[in-house]
Wavefront OBJ file of the C-alpha trace (Angstrom):
o trace
v 56.764 73.319 -31.807
v 53.217 73.581 -33.614
v 51.118 76.068 -32.648
v 47.475 75.194 -31.498
v 44.133 76.042 -33.226
v 42.465 79.213 -31.407
v 39.155 78.745 -32.776
v 36.606 76.783 -30.975
v 35.156 73.338 -33.256
v 32.575 73.546 -35.403
v 29.924 71.311 -35.819
v 30.008 69.355 -39.363
v 25.790 68.757 -39.644
v 23.552 70.732 -40.230
v 21.263 70.712 -37.130
v 18.676 69.247 -38.694
v 20.681 66.220 -39.024
v 22.194 66.346 -35.647
v 18.699 65.914 -34.295
v 18.042 63.209 -36.661
v 20.893 61.211 -35.304
v 19.976 62.124 -31.989
v 16.349 60.881 -32.224
v 17.991 57.368 -33.746
v 20.167 56.909 -30.626
v 17.511 57.440 -28.098
v 15.072 55.208 -29.649
v 14.671 51.607 -28.376
v 14.783 49.775 -32.087
v 17.971 51.363 -33.076
v 20.004 49.827 -30.112
v 18.325 45.923 -30.343
v 20.536 43.508 -32.017
v 19.500 42.495 -35.774
v 18.988 38.523 -36.737
v 22.553 38.167 -37.947
v 24.010 39.707 -34.001
v 21.601 37.244 -32.531
v 23.058 34.240 -34.546
v 26.638 35.047 -34.189
v 25.588 34.723 -30.575
v 23.929 31.943 -30.313
v 26.652 30.016 -32.556
v 29.399 31.581 -29.966
v 27.224 30.402 -26.936
v 27.205 26.832 -28.722
v 31.251 27.315 -29.750
v 31.895 28.086 -25.907
v 30.279 25.222 -24.025
v 31.317 22.823 -26.753
v 35.060 23.451 -25.829
v 34.690 24.267 -22.036
v 32.750 20.442 -22.227
v 35.658 19.249 -24.125
v 37.944 20.662 -21.560
v 36.819 19.453 -18.811
v 36.060 15.864 -20.228
v 38.102 14.903 -22.728
v 40.909 16.434 -23.231
v 44.140 14.720 -22.172
v 46.052 16.528 -19.559
v 48.577 13.314 -18.462
v 48.508 10.869 -15.705
v 48.587 13.348 -13.007
v 45.738 14.328 -10.885
v 44.588 17.769 -11.767
v 41.473 19.824 -11.003
v 39.365 18.290 -13.668
v 40.101 14.751 -12.116
v 37.277 14.485 -9.747
v 34.567 15.624 -12.300
v 36.411 13.357 -14.688
v 35.926 9.898 -12.258
v 32.403 10.664 -11.669
v 31.602 11.277 -15.582
v 33.150 8.192 -16.023
v 31.204 6.271 -13.822
v 28.428 8.058 -14.810
v 29.109 7.084 -19.107
v 29.892 3.324 -17.949
v 26.755 2.544 -16.110
v 25.175 4.312 -19.032
v 26.486 2.139 -21.653
v 26.795 -1.260 -19.563
v 24.272 -3.598 -18.278
v 23.604 -4.218 -14.862
v 23.253 -8.207 -13.508
v 19.685 -8.232 -13.357
v 18.979 -6.330 -16.746
v 21.281 -9.252 -18.320
v 19.522 -11.855 -16.428
v 16.202 -10.365 -17.881
v 17.838 -10.351 -21.657
v 18.686 -14.058 -20.993
v 15.412 -14.789 -20.132
v 14.101 -13.702 -23.734
v 16.431 -14.932 -25.077
v 17.599 -11.636 -26.495
v 21.547 -12.331 -25.318
l 1 2 3 4 5 6 7 8 9 10 11 12 13 14 15 16 17 18 19 20 21 22 23 24 25 26 27 28 29 30 31 32 33 34 35 36 37 38 39 40 41 42 43 44 45 46 47 48 49 50 51 52 53 54 55 56 57 58 59 60 61 62 63 64 65 66 67 68 69 70 71 72 73 74 75 76 77 78 79 80 81 82 83 84 85 86 87 88 89 90 91 92 93 94 95 96 97 98 99
């Protein structure tokens, strides 16, 4: 069985070094993230949102109904209405000779 050390731990740093460290900990600028940390945070948000959008709207879960099916149906109708012309728009383009 190992013997416990009966002595109290001694501080390794001198008092003025400890005070300097404490001042740095308590200054607001020392805890603010630097530019690289902010870039990584923005990049991780962008990747997370992209992956979430892919999983919700595009990932293949098979033909069975799942929790994203209503959202996917809504998205598909919006996508189809965006990429197709209404009958009125087709008529207008035919009159202009562009269709």
